Every structure is written in structure tokens, then in C-alpha cells.
C-alpha positions as CSV (number, residue, x, y, z in Angstrom):
1,M,0.0,0.0,0.0
2,G,2.9,2.4,0.7
3,I,4.4,1.9,-2.8
4,I,1.1,2.6,-4.4
5,S,0.6,5.7,-2.3
6,L,4.1,6.9,-3.1
7,T,3.5,6.3,-6.9
8,M,0.2,8.2,-6.8
9,T,2.0,11.1,-5.0
10,K,4.6,11.2,-7.8
11,Y,1.9,11.2,-10.4
12,S,0.0,14.0,-8.6
13,V,3.1,16.1,-8.4
14,L,3.8,15.5,-12.1
15,L,0.2,16.3,-13.0
16,F,0.4,19.5,-10.9
17,L,3.6,20.6,-12.7
18,L,2.1,19.9,-16.1
19,L,-1.0,21.9,-15.3
20,L,1.1,24.7,-13.9
21,F,3.2,24.8,-17.1
22,F,0.0,24.8,-19.2
23,F,-1.5,27.8,-17.3
24,V,1.8,29.7,-17.4
25,Y,2.2,29.0,-21.1
26,S,-1.4,30.0,-21.8
27,A,-1.1,33.2,-20.0
28,N,2.2,34.1,-21.9
29,T,0.5,33.2,-25.2
30,Q,-2.4,35.5,-24.5
31,T,0.1,38.3,-23.4
32,D,2.1,37.7,-26.6
33,T,-1.0,38.0,-28.9
34,C,-1.9,41.3,-27.2
35,K,1.4,42.9,-28.0
36,K,3.0,43.8,-31.3
37,S,6.7,44.5,-31.9
38,T,7.3,48.1,-33.0
39,V,9.3,51.2,-32.4
40,C,8.2,53.2,-29.3
41,E,8.5,56.9,-29.0
42,P,8.0,59.3,-26.1
43,L,4.5,60.7,-25.7
44,E,4.3,64.3,-26.8
45,Y,0.7,64.7,-25.3
46,S,-0.1,63.3,-21.9
47,T,-3.9,63.1,-22.4
48,C,-6.3,61.5,-24.9
49,F,-9.7,63.2,-24.9
50,G,-9.0,64.6,-21.5
51,I,-8.0,61.2,-20.0
52,S,-4.6,61.4,-18.4
53,L,-2.3,58.7,-19.8
54,T,-0.3,56.8,-17.2
55,Y,2.4,55.7,-19.6
56,S,5.2,57.6,-21.2
57,H,5.6,56.0,-24.7
58,T,3.4,55.3,-27.7
59,S,3.6,54.1,-31.3
60,L,2.1,55.3,-34.5
61,I,1.9,51.8,-35.8
62,F,-1.9,51.5,-36.1
63,A,-3.1,55.0,-37.2
64,N,-1.8,55.1,-40.7
65,D,-3.3,58.5,-41.4
66,S,-0.7,60.2,-39.1
67,R,3.0,60.6,-39.6
68,N,3.7,62.1,-36.2
69,Q,2.0,62.9,-32.9
70,T,1.1,66.4,-34.0
71,E,-1.0,64.9,-36.8
72,V,-2.4,62.3,-34.3
73,H,-3.6,65.2,-32.1
74,Q,-5.2,67.0,-35.1
75,K,-7.0,63.8,-36.2
76,L,-8.3,63.2,-32.7
77,R,-9.7,66.7,-32.7
78,L,-11.6,65.9,-35.9
79,W,-13.1,62.8,-34.2
80,S,-14.2,64.9,-31.3
81,G,-17.2,66.1,-33.4
82,L,-18.8,62.8,-32.4
83,Q,-19.4,64.3,-28.9
84,A,-22.7,65.3,-30.4
85,V,-23.7,61.6,-30.5
86,P,-23.3,60.7,-26.8
87,S,-23.9,56.9,-27.3
88,C,-21.2,56.8,-29.9
89,W,-18.8,59.1,-28.1
90,A,-18.9,56.9,-25.0
91,V,-17.6,53.9,-27.0
92,I,-15.4,55.4,-29.6
93,R,-13.1,57.3,-27.3
94,P,-11.4,54.2,-25.9
95,L,-11.0,52.8,-29.5
96,L,-9.5,56.0,-30.8
97,C,-7.1,56.3,-27.8
98,A,-6.1,52.6,-28.3
99,V,-5.4,53.1,-32.0
100,Y,-3.9,56.6,-32.0
101,M,-2.1,56.6,-28.7
102,P,-1.5,53.0,-27.6
103,R,0.8,52.2,-24.7
104,C,4.2,51.1,-25.9
105,N,6.9,49.7,-23.6
106,G,10.4,48.7,-24.8
107,S,9.6,47.6,-28.3
108,L,6.1,46.2,-27.6
109,V,2.8,48.1,-28.2
110,D,-0.5,47.0,-26.8
111,V,-2.9,46.0,-29.6
112,P,-6.5,47.2,-29.5
113,S,-9.1,44.5,-28.8
114,A,-11.6,43.3,-31.3
115,E,-14.3,43.8,-28.8
116,I,-13.5,47.5,-28.3
117,C,-13.7,47.9,-32.1
118,M,-16.9,46.0,-32.6
119,V,-18.8,47.7,-29.8
120,T,-18.6,51.0,-31.7
121,R,-20.4,49.8,-34.9
122,G,-23.9,50.1,-33.6
123,P,-23.8,53.4,-31.7
124,C,-21.5,55.0,-34.3
125,R,-23.6,54.1,-37.4
126,I,-23.3,57.8,-38.3
127,V,-19.7,57.2,-39.3
128,D,-20.8,54.7,-41.9
129,K,-23.5,57.0,-43.2
130,T,-21.1,60.0,-43.6
131,E,-17.5,59.4,-44.4
132,G,-17.2,55.7,-43.6
133,W,-14.6,54.1,-41.4
134,P,-10.9,54.6,-42.4
135,S,-9.3,51.3,-43.2
136,F,-7.3,51.2,-39.9
137,L,-10.5,51.5,-37.9
138,K,-12.2,48.7,-39.6
139,C,-12.6,45.8,-37.2
140,D,-11.3,43.2,-39.7
141,Q,-7.7,44.5,-39.4
142,D,-5.4,41.7,-38.1
143,Y,-4.2,43.9,-35.1
144,Y,-7.7,43.8,-33.5
145,V,-7.2,40.8,-31.3
146,P,-10.1,39.3,-29.2
147,K,-9.9,39.5,-25.4
148,C,-7.1,42.0,-25.1
149,K,-7.5,44.6,-22.4
150,E,-7.2,48.2,-23.4
151,I,-4.9,50.5,-21.4
152,C,-6.6,53.9,-21.4
153,G,-5.1,56.2,-18.9
């Protein structure tokens, strides 16, 4: 009986270690899919639509309509016209900040989540009816990854 108990304990420890490895690997895989390699640059503006940003670097990798942060700031001002549609404004601000001013650390930028993009489509139908979504704000872009948390602020 003692040998069987010892063998079961070894298998339990082995199973525990395998499960631990699986969970650590899964967490790292999720983290890796929510980051993209890029060049980071110091933030020139410390807020996005009045929300204080708690990070110091960003990247222009997603907003392909802007060559520098001054242009980003100008483009964000244009989008601020959607304040007249409160239901849209509430959901589009986090998307715009995640795309135009994403957090960047070292050489990794946080990617915007697919969910934060998709949630804007209903309340912001006016965008489709007027100018349409620019290509980099269309939710089918490969950098919109499901289940990634946004860092806003």
C-alpha cells in the first residue's frame, strides 16, 4: 500500500507541474498576442480626450493616417465632433485612444481588442453614413485581437 501511495503522489506532483506549465504557457501566449513588436517613442501629449495617460511611450503603428504625434492630435480633434452623439462618443473614445495613442513599452505596443472595435459599430452608425470608417479603424484588421485589455489612462 505504501508503494502505491508513493507512486500516486509522484503522479499527482507530475500532473500538478504539467498543469502549472500549461497555465503559465497559456497566460504568456495571451500576453504575446496582445502585444506587437514596433518602435516606441516618447508621448508628446499626456492626455487622450482629457483622460490622463499613465504611460510615457506610444507608437504610430496603427493610425496610418498620421506621420507624427502632432498629426495624431489633429486627427483626434476631428473625431471629437462625435461628442454630439453621446452613445457613440462613449464607446469610440477608448477605441481612438487605443489606436492613435497606444501604450508602448520597450519595443512592444498594446494592440486594440476586437471587442472595443466591434462595440462602436452600432452606436456609431453615423460614421458609416457619412465618411465611412478609415481602413485602420475597420474591425477586420489583423491587429484587432479578441480578449485583449485596453490600457486607457
